[in-house]
N, C-alpha and C positions, 0 to 999 in steps of 0.2 A: 631440555632439548626440544625444539619445535618439531612437530610432525609435518609431513608433506600435505599439500593442499588436497590431493585425492583422498587420503586417509581421513582428513578432517571432514570433507564433504560426505564421505561414506558413513562416518559416525553420526552425522546430523540427520541422515535419512531416518533414524529412529525417533526423531522428534516430530510428533504430530502437531499441526498448527492450523489455524484458520488461514484463509487465503485473502489477501488484501491487494487492492490496486490503489496506489498512491497517485493522485492527480494534482496538478499545479497550474497556476496561471501567473504570467508576467506580461502585463499589457495585453496585446492581442494574441500572444503565444500561449497555447494550452498544450499540456502533455501529460502522459501517465505511464506507469510501469507496474508490473506485478512485483510485490515486495513480500518477502518472507520474514524479514526482521522488523517486527512491530511489537510494541508492548505499552501497557499503561505504566505511568510513572508515579502519578500523584492524583488523589481525588480533590485535594484542596491546596493549591488551585488545581483544576483539572488539566493534567499534562499527559501526553503520550510521546513515544519516540518512534522514529523510523530511521532505518539506515539506507542510504542511497549511494550507489557506486558513483564515484566522481566522474567516471567516463560516460555516464548516461546523460542523455539530453534532459531527462526529467530533473536530474540534480541541478543543472544549470538554471532551469526554470524556477525551481524552489529558491535557489540562491538569489536570483534576480528579483523575484516577486515577493518573497517573504511569506507566502501562504501555501498551504497544501491541504488536501482532503485525504483521509484514509477511508476507503470504501471496502467494508468487510463484505465479501461476496456471499450471496445466498447459494444454497445447495444446487440450484439449477443453472448456475452461471459458470460452469467449466469453460464454455466457449469464450467468455469474457476474459477469464484468467489466461487462456492460451493466446488470445489476441495481444494482451499486454505483456506477455512473457516472450513473445517472438520478436526477433530482430527484423523480421520482414515488415516492410511498410511502416516502419517505426513512427514516422511523422504523420501518418494518417490513422493511427489506432482509434482515436476518439471519433472519427468519422464512421467507424464500424459498429458503434454501440449507441444506445440511447442514453442521453445524459441531460442534466439541467445545470444551470449556473447557481452555485450556492451564494450565501450572503457575503463570503469573502472573495467571491469571483472564481474560486476553484471549481472544477467540474465535479458534479455528484452523479455517479452512475445509477441510472434508474434500476429499481428492483433490488438494489443491494440490501443485505440484511441490516446494515448500519452504515451511516456515513458520518464521519467526524470532521468538521471544518476547523482548521488550525492556523494560528498565526505563529511563525517561528519565534520561539522564546530564546533559544540558544542553539549553537551548532558546535560540534567537536569533530575534528579530523582524526580518524584512526585507520591505519592501514590504507586500503584502497577505497574506503567509504567515508562519508560524513554522517555522523549521528545528529539528526535534527530532533530537538525537543520542541514540541508544539503545544501551545496553550489552546485548549479546545474552546472555540467560540460559539459553535452551534452543533447540534446533534439531530440527525434524522434516523428514525428507527422503524423497522417493520417487524412483523412476527415471523419472518422467514428464517428457517434454520440455516446455519452457516455452512459454507463449503469447506471441507477439510482436506489437508494434504499430508500424506504419510508414505514414506518409503517409495517415493517416486510416482505415487498415484493419488487420485482424488477419492474422497469418501464423504459420507454425510453423517450427521449426528442422529442416533436412534433412541437415545434415552429421553424420557419425559414425553413420549408420544401420547 
């Protein structure tokens, strides 16, 4: 028997995760959104997955362009997460942050802990989302600690200081 949506969301508040902004390009159109559903899939070949709501503009840009970048935000980038999570000024989000164009054309957010540039390898429609499996084509890393999200709030990593 399925549970209701609110109970499901409440249960997932107990899952701590890194914060990612997925960006995409199709022609002259660039877009991005905060994504909580991100995971590695395979090391050989290097594959990751992201889940994008089909109602989002970013979904359409990924679908049309076939490329995306996963920007794993650094601990000091809460403001960047909030910009890309908000529905306000959705089409001007990238104008509010510093970014550069990656090898695939997807925007890479400056100062992110890690940016993974991906070519769509496959896509799968499930529920309200599309699961995009991306073949990682390029990686940009810094030594910055990642931004974490848990129980409705942000945190940072303190181990290994």
